[in-house]
C-alpha positions as CSV (number, residue, x, y, z in Angstrom):
1,M,13.8,5.1,-22.3
2,R,17.5,3.4,-21.7
3,V,15.7,0.7,-19.1
4,A,12.9,-0.3,-21.2
5,I,16.1,-1.2,-23.8
6,A,18.1,-2.6,-21.9
7,L,15.1,-4.5,-19.9
8,T,14.4,-5.9,-23.6
9,L,18.3,-6.8,-24.5
10,A,18.2,-8.3,-21.1
11,L,14.9,-10.4,-21.7
12,M,16.5,-11.8,-25.3
13,L,20.1,-12.9,-24.7
14,P,18.6,-16.0,-22.5
15,T,16.6,-17.0,-25.7
16,T,19.1,-16.5,-28.3
17,V,21.9,-18.3,-26.3
18,A,19.5,-21.4,-25.7
19,W,18.5,-21.3,-29.7
20,G,22.5,-21.6,-30.4
21,Q,22.7,-24.5,-28.2
22,D,20.3,-26.5,-29.3
23,R,21.4,-26.1,-33.1
24,D,25.1,-27.3,-32.1
25,R,23.5,-30.3,-30.6
26,P,22.8,-33.7,-32.1
27,A,19.4,-35.6,-31.6
28,N,19.0,-38.5,-28.9
29,D,18.4,-40.3,-31.8
30,S,22.2,-39.8,-32.7
31,F,22.8,-42.7,-30.2
32,H,22.2,-46.6,-30.4
33,V,22.5,-48.8,-27.7
34,S,22.3,-52.3,-27.5
35,W,22.1,-55.0,-24.8
36,E,22.0,-58.1,-23.3
37,P,21.8,-60.0,-20.6
38,E,24.4,-61.1,-18.5
39,T,23.0,-63.8,-16.0
40,G,25.5,-64.9,-13.1
41,P,25.5,-66.9,-9.9
42,V,23.8,-64.8,-8.0
43,T,21.9,-62.0,-9.6
44,S,21.7,-60.6,-13.1
45,R,22.7,-57.8,-15.5
46,I,21.8,-55.9,-18.4
47,E,25.2,-55.2,-20.3
48,G,25.0,-52.8,-23.4
49,R,26.9,-50.6,-25.5
50,V,26.3,-47.2,-26.5
51,H,27.6,-45.8,-30.4
52,N,27.7,-42.8,-31.5
53,D,26.7,-41.7,-34.6
54,S,26.8,-38.0,-34.5
55,R,29.9,-35.8,-35.2
56,F,30.0,-34.5,-32.0
57,R,32.1,-36.1,-28.4
58,V,29.8,-36.4,-25.8
59,T,30.0,-37.3,-22.1
60,D,27.7,-37.7,-19.0
61,V,25.8,-40.2,-21.3
62,R,22.4,-41.1,-19.2
63,L,20.0,-43.5,-20.1
64,Q,16.9,-44.5,-19.4
65,V,16.2,-48.2,-18.5
66,E,12.4,-49.5,-18.8
67,G,12.3,-53.2,-17.8
68,L,9.2,-54.8,-19.9
69,N,6.7,-57.9,-18.7
70,A,6.1,-60.8,-21.2
71,D,2.7,-58.5,-22.3
72,G,5.0,-55.6,-23.2
73,Q,4.2,-53.7,-19.6
74,P,6.2,-52.0,-17.5
75,V,7.4,-53.4,-14.4
76,G,10.3,-50.6,-13.4
77,R,12.5,-48.0,-14.9
78,T,16.0,-46.9,-13.2
79,F,19.1,-44.6,-15.4
80,A,22.0,-45.7,-16.0
81,W,25.1,-44.1,-17.3
82,A,27.3,-44.8,-20.3
83,L,31.5,-45.0,-19.1
84,G,33.1,-42.3,-20.4
85,D,33.2,-40.0,-23.4
86,I,32.2,-41.0,-26.5
87,G,33.9,-39.6,-29.8
88,P,32.5,-39.2,-32.8
89,G,31.6,-43.1,-34.4
90,G,32.5,-44.1,-30.8
91,E,31.2,-46.2,-28.5
92,T,31.2,-47.5,-25.1
93,S,29.3,-49.5,-22.5
94,F,27.2,-49.8,-19.5
95,V,26.0,-52.2,-16.8
96,V,22.7,-52.1,-14.7
97,E,21.0,-54.4,-12.4
98,G,17.9,-56.5,-14.3
99,M,14.5,-55.7,-12.6
100,H,12.6,-58.6,-11.3
101,G,9.6,-59.7,-13.7
102,A,11.2,-57.9,-16.5
103,V,11.9,-60.2,-19.9
104,T,13.3,-57.3,-21.9
105,Y,14.2,-54.1,-21.8
106,R,13.8,-50.3,-23.3
107,I,17.1,-48.5,-23.1
108,A,17.4,-45.4,-24.8
109,V,19.8,-42.2,-24.2
110,D,18.0,-39.7,-22.1
111,S,20.7,-36.9,-21.6
112,F,24.3,-36.3,-22.2
113,D,26.8,-33.1,-23.2
114,V,28.5,-32.2,-25.1
115,V,32.3,-31.7,-25.0
116,S,33.0,-30.6,-28.8
117,R,32.3,-30.6,-32.1
118,G,34.3,-33.1,-34.3
119,E,34.4,-34.4,-37.6
120,T,31.7,-36.4,-39.5
121,P,32.3,-40.0,-38.5
């Protein structure tokens, strides 16, 4: 009987912990990404900003960058990191190499880690 109770509690614990973490985490749409092409003499780069509309300080913000051709079809995908922590209402920058054949880009926050919960911006 004790083994059955211990096993039941052990199986419930990860579910309870995971549920509690999801409640205290901003959604990916809490971030706004803006960008513009930066053309240089040798290579083209995409330079952008990530704005944090959540009430959380976040770090390790990873962006998915998808290059699209003139027909809106994907020509490539890569990932980039935003620089440093982003406080509530704050922003930071990122830079990524341009993709051959891309005329525009779709860039979105792919993942991040919560550092702390702050005041609402």
